[in-house]
N, C-alpha and C positions, 0 to 999 in steps of 0.2 A: 503493500500500499504506499510505500514511503517513495517509490519509483513515479516519476510523472507527477509531483504534485504540482498545483496550479496556486497562485498567491493573487488575491484581491485586495486593492487598497481602499481603505475607509479614511473618515476624517482622523482616526488615530493609530489606526494599525495596518500592517500588511499580516493580512489573514492567509494563513496557508491551509489549504485543503484537498483532500482527495476528491474524485468526482469519476464516477462510470455511468454509462447509460444516455440514451439519446435525450436530447434538449427538448422533445416534444412528448415525453415522458411524464408521468406525474413525478413531481419531485419530493425526495423525502431526505430529510436533515437527520443526521445520527449524532447524537451529542453524548461525548463522553465526560466523564466525571474525574474527581481527585481522589488518587495519584495515579489515574491511568491515562492513555492517550488513544489515537484513532486505532490503534491496532485492538482495542476491544471488540471492534466490530469487524474483524478481519473474515470470520467465518460467516457473520450474518450478511456481508458483502457477497460473499461467494454462492450464497443460497438465493439472495434476492437479485441477483445480477441478470438472470433469464426471467426476470418477472415483469417486464415492460415498466421499469421505475428509473428515475434519474435519481441517483445517489450520491449525497455530498456528505463527507464526513469531515468537518474541520477540526484543526486544533485551537482549543482554546486559548485566550490570552496567558502568556506565560508558559506554554507547552510549545515543544518541537519548534518549527521554523517561525511562528506567528511571531511578529515583533512590532513594536512601537516605533512610531515615526519621528518622535521626539524625546529627547532626555527629559524634558521638563514635565511630561505627562504624569499624572498620579498612577503608579503601578496599583491600581484598584482592582480588588477581587470581588465588590460587592455585587448583588444578586442584579442590580439595575445595569450593570455594567456588562454583565453576561447576557443578558436578554437584549441590550441594544447592539452588541457584537454580531447577536445573530440577526436581527433585522436589518443591520446595515449590510450583512452579506447576503441577504435575502434581496435588498435593493440594489445591490451593486450587480448581482447576477441578473437582474430584472425578473425575479420570480415573484408573481403575485400573491400565490397560496401554494403552501406543502403541508405535508406529514411531517410532524415534528415528533421525535423520538429521542429519550435519554434518560439518565440516571445520575445520582449526584448532582454536581455543579452543572452537567448538561442536561439533566432533568429540569434542574430549577430555570435555566434558560428558556427552554421550551414552554415551562409554565408561564413565565413571565410574558413570552410573546403569545400565548393562546389566550392569557386572560387579558393582556391591554391591547393585543391587535387581533381580536377572534376572526376579521375578515381575511387576513393571512393564512389561517390556518385550517388546513382540509380536517384533520383529525392530529389527535395526541396520544402518544404511548409514553406514560409517566411510571417510572418507578419509584416506588413507596410514597405514592400519593401525592398529595398536594404539597407543592415544595416552597411556596412564596412565604417568605419570613414579614411578620409583623416587627420589625426590631424593636421596637420602644416597648412592647409588650413581652417578648419572646427573650430578650435580653434579661429580664428579670424574674421571670416567672419560672419557679422551679420544676424540674421533671421527675418522674419517679426515680428513686435512688440507683434502681439497675440500670436506668438509661444514662443518669449523670455518669456513672462508671465508664459506660462506653463512650461518653464524650472527652475523655482524658486527654485525647491528643488535640482538641481545641483548646483547653485551659493551658496544655503545656506552650503551645504556639502563641500564647498571650505573653510568654517570659523570654527573657534573654536565652536561657537555658535551651527553651524549644528553638530559638531562632537558629542558635548554634549547632543544634544537632540535626536541623533541617538542612543546614549549609555544609557539615563535615561529615554527617554521617547519614547523608540522603538516600542510598541505597538501601541500607540496612533496615531502616526506620521503615520506608516504604514496602519493603519486602513482609516485614512484620505487619503494618496494615494491612497488606493483602490477605495474609493467613489469617490474622484475626477476624477481619470483617467478612471472609469467604472460608470458614473453615474446612469445607467439605471441596473446595477447588484446589485440585493437583496441579498447580501451573508448573511448568518446566523450567529449566533455567532458560531454554530460548524464549519463551514466551516473556521472560522479564528483560531480556536482553533486547527483543525487540522494541519495548517501550522506554528503556532505562534513559536512552539519548534524549527525549522530549523533557526528561528533567533535568537537563543540564541548559535549559533555556536561561539565559542572565536574569530575565526577571520573575521566574518560578518562585524562588523564595519569597521576595518580597509581595507577591501578588498573593501566596497562599497564607502569609501573615497578616496581611491586609484583609484577607476575607474573613478569617477568623475572628480579628480583632474588631472588624466593622459589624459584623452580627451580633454581637454584645455592645456596641455602644462605646467602644473603647477607643476608637478612632473616628474622625472624620470621613465622610465619602466624596468623590469626586463630586464638586458644584455642578459640573455639566449634567449630572445624573439625577440631579435632586428632585426634578419634576417627576421622573418616572419611579423613583424611589417613595416619593410621598404617594402617588396612586398605588404602590404595592403594599404601602402601610395600612390600606383600606382592607387587604387581602380581598380582593375581587374573587368572584364566581368564575368558574372557566365553563364555558358556555359551549365549547365544540364538541363533536364525538370524542368520546375520551376511552382508552383501554388503561386500568391502573394494574400495576405487577406488583407483588413483595416475594422476596426469597424468605422463606421460613427460616433459613440458617443465618440472615443476614446479622452479623456480629457488631453493627453500628447502631440500628435501629429496629425495634420491632414492627409489625406491620401497622400501616396506620388505623386509627380508632375511626368509627362509625362519623363522629362529629368531623374529622378532616375530610372524609369523603363525600360530605355534604357539600363540600364547596364545587363539585363536579355536578353541574344542572344537565348534562346530557352524558351519565356514565352508561359505557356499553355493558362492562364488565370489570371485577375485581379479579384477578388470576393470581393465587397462591401456589407458589412453585417449593415442592420438598426437596431439601437438598441441595437447595440453591441459596447461594449469601448476596453479596452487595453488589457484585461486579454481573449484574443479570446477562447482557448481551454474549459476555465472552463465557459465562458459565453455561448458559441456556440458549444457545443461538437458535436453534431451531424453533422453539417456542415463541421466542423473541420475533423472528422473522414471520413465522406464521400470524403473529398478531397483529404488525405491521399491514400484511396482505389482509386480515380481516377489517382494518381499518379501511384500508383502500378499497375494498368490496363494500364497505357500509356506506361510503361517501359517494360513490357510483351510483348507488341506489336513492 
């Protein structure tokens, strides 16, 4: 997937992305999370490439070859920035509507676009439910103790010690997150090597640290995204056709509760996957691909 990458210039980034499929086909954006990269979708792409889709898999800001245009730009990892990057990529490619699919950070970007720009979204595949944050509330509202324990890495990244660990022990830390977040996923040495180059992006550490500090109101966001962030603070409903997925072995978060799922007003189904953890598309590519095809079929009807 790293061969023949394309690049699109937005107002802040050169976004690097993989693309396959005819431009006249229905576009689908596959959005990776932290700490992963576009290779999370390598098997999904192999399954979908003969299904009359235009498949686009971008590197998020701070990952792989995606780069900033100016040294002065804040290396923001906030949810509004991730969503704006996705809509900017759609604009740059002159894609009016697309299927959006993702997990973790990428799932959050997809949810942001589906919520605020529903006319641009044919349908949504969202892992772990509704991923939009009400930062003012969420940053001070405690979760169940067992969930707080699983968020240790977020609190770790609030500290200088966490910054140094992500800087100096990056690969070991990321491997540990992969193992604990997806305890039944037996990834190979080659799997990790395919992705590890993406974590050498010079902005990776700063964006990750900013993301986990911003969601707890510990740092300011990029003011150019404040209008989007204000809209997200209202936790708007997502009205587009949606399929949500939860891996029952997710070592980060338990399956979303009913209150969370009510934020989807056009929910087709909520799929629970046994023996699957956090990295759903890489752990269960066939099911993930089939759900994208189900969204496509639903939209065509």
